[in-house]
DRENGU-655434 format. One record per residue: residue in one letter; x negated, y negated, z negated of N, C-alpha, C in turn. Coordinates in Angstrom, 1 decimal, padded with zeros to 4 digits. Layout:
REM residues N
resn,n.X,n.Y,n.Z,ca.X,ca.Y,ca.Z,c.X,c.Y,c.Z
A,X,Y,Z,X,Y,Z,X,Y,Z
...
//
This chain:
REM residues 94
resn,n.X,n.Y,n.Z,ca.X,ca.Y,ca.Z,c.X,c.Y,c.Z
M,014.8,003.1,014.4,013.0,002.4,014.4,012.7,002.5,013.2
A,011.5,003.0,013.0,010.9,003.4,011.8,010.6,002.4,011.2
K,010.2,002.5,009.6,009.9,001.3,009.1,009.4,002.5,007.7
I,008.3,001.1,007.4,007.2,001.7,006.0,008.2,001.1,004.5
E,008.7,001.8,003.4,008.7,001.7,002.2,008.1,002.3,001.1
K,008.6,001.7,000.1,008.1,001.8,-001.2,008.4,003.3,-001.3
P,007.4,004.3,-001.7,008.0,006.0,-002.4,009.0,005.4,-003.1
Q,010.0,006.7,-003.4,011.2,006.6,-004.1,010.7,007.3,-005.5
S,010.0,008.0,-005.6,009.8,008.7,-006.5,009.7,007.5,-008.1
P,009.7,008.4,-009.7,009.7,007.2,-010.7,008.1,006.7,-010.8
V,007.3,007.6,-010.0,006.0,007.1,-010.8,005.6,005.9,-009.8
W,006.3,005.5,-008.6,006.3,004.2,-007.7,006.8,003.4,-008.4
K,007.6,003.6,-009.0,008.4,002.3,-009.9,008.0,001.4,-010.0
N,006.7,000.8,-010.7,006.1,-000.6,-010.6,005.1,-000.6,-009.7
A,005.1,-000.2,-008.7,003.9,000.2,-007.8,003.9,-001.5,-007.0
Q,002.4,-001.9,-006.8,002.0,-003.0,-006.4,001.4,-003.1,-004.6
R,001.8,-004.0,-004.1,001.9,-004.0,-002.4,000.2,-004.6,-002.6
Y,-000.5,-003.6,-001.5,-002.2,-004.5,-001.6,-002.7,-004.4,-000.3
R,-003.5,-005.2,000.5,-004.2,-004.9,001.4,-005.5,-004.8,001.0
A,-006.2,-003.7,001.4,-007.4,-003.1,000.4,-008.0,-002.4,002.0
R,-009.7,-002.4,001.4,-010.5,-001.7,002.5,-010.9,-000.7,002.1
F,-010.5,000.6,002.5,-011.9,001.3,002.2,-012.8,001.9,003.2
F,-014.1,001.9,002.7,-014.8,002.8,003.4,-016.1,003.3,003.0
E,-015.4,004.5,002.4,-016.4,005.6,001.9,-015.8,006.7,002.1
S,-016.0,007.6,002.6,-015.8,009.3,003.2,-015.0,009.9,002.4
R,-015.3,009.4,001.1,-014.5,010.3,-000.1,-013.1,009.8,-000.1
F,-012.7,008.9,000.5,-011.6,008.7,000.3,-010.6,008.9,001.8
P,-009.6,009.8,001.9,-008.3,009.9,003.0,-008.5,008.9,003.9
L,-008.5,007.5,003.5,-008.2,006.4,004.3,-009.8,005.7,004.5
C,-009.9,004.9,006.1,-011.0,004.8,006.2,-010.4,003.2,006.9
G,-011.0,001.6,006.3,-010.6,000.9,007.2,-009.9,000.1,006.4
T,-009.1,-000.7,007.0,-008.0,-001.7,006.1,-006.9,-001.3,006.0
Y,-006.0,-001.1,005.2,-004.8,-001.1,005.1,-003.7,-001.6,004.1
L,-002.5,-001.5,004.3,-001.4,-001.8,003.5,-001.0,-000.9,002.5
V,-001.5,-000.9,001.6,-001.0,000.6,000.4,000.1,-000.1,-000.8
Y,000.2,001.0,-001.0,001.1,000.4,-002.5,000.3,001.3,-004.0
V,000.2,000.6,-004.8,-001.2,000.8,-006.0,-000.3,000.7,-007.3
V,-000.3,001.9,-008.1,000.2,002.1,-009.6,-001.2,002.0,-010.0
E,-001.7,001.3,-010.8,-002.9,001.0,-012.4,-002.6,001.6,-013.4
G,-003.3,002.9,-013.6,-003.3,003.2,-015.1,-004.1,002.8,-016.0
R,-004.9,003.8,-016.7,-005.7,003.3,-017.9,-006.9,004.2,-017.0
K,-006.9,005.3,-016.6,-007.6,005.7,-015.9,-007.9,006.4,-014.2
W,-006.7,005.5,-014.1,-006.7,006.5,-012.1,-005.7,005.3,-011.8
A,-006.1,004.9,-010.6,-005.2,004.1,-009.6,-004.6,005.1,-008.6
R,-003.6,005.2,-008.5,-002.6,006.2,-007.6,-002.4,005.3,-006.3
I,-002.7,005.8,-005.1,-002.8,004.8,-003.6,-001.6,005.7,-002.8
S,-000.9,004.4,-002.0,-000.2,005.6,-001.5,000.0,004.5,-000.3
Q,000.1,004.9,001.2,000.4,004.0,002.1,002.0,003.7,002.5
G,003.0,004.5,001.5,004.3,004.4,001.2,005.3,005.4,002.1
D,006.3,005.4,002.4,007.2,006.2,003.1,007.3,005.8,004.1
L,007.5,007.1,005.6,007.8,006.7,006.8,009.4,007.2,006.7
V,010.3,005.9,007.1,011.5,005.9,007.0,012.2,005.8,008.3
T,013.6,007.0,008.8,013.7,006.9,010.4,015.5,006.7,009.6
K,016.5,006.5,010.7,017.6,006.6,010.5,018.4,008.3,009.5
D,017.4,008.7,009.7,018.1,010.5,009.0,016.5,011.2,008.4
N,015.6,010.3,008.0,014.6,011.2,007.8,013.6,010.3,007.0
R,012.8,011.2,006.0,011.8,010.4,005.0,010.8,011.5,005.1
S,009.6,010.7,005.9,008.6,011.3,004.9,007.2,010.8,004.4
A,006.6,011.5,003.4,005.8,010.8,002.7,004.2,010.4,003.9
L,003.4,009.1,003.6,002.5,009.2,004.2,001.2,009.0,003.4
T,-000.4,009.0,003.4,-001.4,009.2,002.8,-000.8,009.0,001.5
R,-001.1,009.7,000.3,-001.3,009.7,-001.0,-002.4,010.1,-001.3
F,-003.2,009.3,-002.3,-004.6,010.2,-003.4,-004.5,009.3,-004.6
K,-005.4,009.5,-005.3,-005.7,008.9,-006.7,-007.1,008.6,-006.6
M,-007.5,007.6,-007.3,-008.9,007.2,-007.2,-009.4,006.7,-008.7
S,-010.3,006.7,-009.0,-010.8,006.6,-010.6,-010.5,004.8,-010.5
I,-010.0,004.4,-011.6,-009.6,002.8,-011.7,-011.3,001.9,-011.7
K,-012.1,002.9,-012.1,-013.5,001.7,-011.7,-013.9,001.5,-010.4
D,-013.4,002.7,-009.7,-013.6,002.7,-008.2,-012.7,001.6,-007.5
W,-011.5,001.8,-008.3,-010.3,000.6,-007.6,-010.9,-000.7,-008.1
V,-011.3,-001.0,-009.5,-011.4,-002.4,-009.3,-013.1,-002.6,-008.8
K,-013.7,-001.5,-008.1,-015.1,-002.3,-007.3,-014.5,-002.2,-005.7
L,-013.8,-002.1,-005.6,-013.3,-002.4,-003.8,-014.1,-003.3,-003.9
P,-014.6,-003.5,-002.6,-015.1,-004.9,-002.0,-014.1,-006.0,-001.8
S,-013.0,-005.4,-000.9,-012.3,-006.1,-000.7,-010.9,-006.1,-000.9
K,-009.6,-006.3,-001.5,-008.4,-006.1,-002.1,-007.8,-007.2,-002.5
E,-006.3,-007.5,-002.1,-005.6,-008.8,-002.4,-004.4,-008.0,-002.1
R,-003.5,-008.8,-003.3,-001.9,-008.5,-003.2,-001.3,-009.6,-002.0
Y,-000.2,-008.1,-001.9,000.0,-008.5,-000.2,001.4,-008.9,-000.7
D,002.5,-010.1,-000.3,003.8,-010.2,-000.1,004.4,-010.5,000.9
D,005.2,-009.4,001.1,006.3,-009.4,002.0,007.0,-010.5,002.2
R,007.5,-011.1,001.1,008.3,-012.4,001.5,007.8,-013.5,001.7
A,006.5,-013.6,001.4,005.5,-015.0,001.9,005.3,-014.9,003.1
V,005.0,-013.7,003.7,004.7,-013.1,005.3,005.7,-013.8,006.0
A,007.2,-012.9,005.5,008.5,-013.4,006.5,008.6,-015.1,006.5
T,008.7,-015.8,005.3,009.1,-017.5,004.9,007.8,-017.7,005.9
V,006.5,-017.3,006.4,005.8,-017.7,007.4,006.2,-017.7,009.1
A,006.9,-016.1,009.0,007.3,-016.2,010.4,008.4,-017.2,010.8
T,009.7,-016.8,009.6,010.7,-017.8,009.9,010.3,-019.2,010.3
N,009.2,-020.1,009.1,008.9,-021.4,009.8,008.0,-021.7,010.7
S,007.4,-020.7,011.1,006.7,-020.8,012.5,007.1,-021.4,013.8
S,006.5,-022.2,014.2,006.7,-022.9,015.6,006.9,-022.3,016.7
N,006.2,-021.0,016.5,005.9,-019.7,018.0,007.3,-019.3,017.8
N,008.3,-019.2,017.7,009.5,-018.8,017.6,010.6,-019.4,018.3
//
């Protein structure tokens, strides 16, 4: 079964996970996505991550946008996989 992981390149070492909404045609993504973001001084690097299967690793959409545009995005919030996993294990629906 395939899963999405943080890219392995050293550029993505300090990447943070965000849930962000992209609704401008100049970006290659449109809609709400979970993305990895590296914030720099002038640019924000965005990646959906790498799709990893048992014997293959392929990069999903990656692009960069100016840090001003990243700050102006109307809806973005940090996403913590561990918090979501804790809620799932503590849920009474399981």
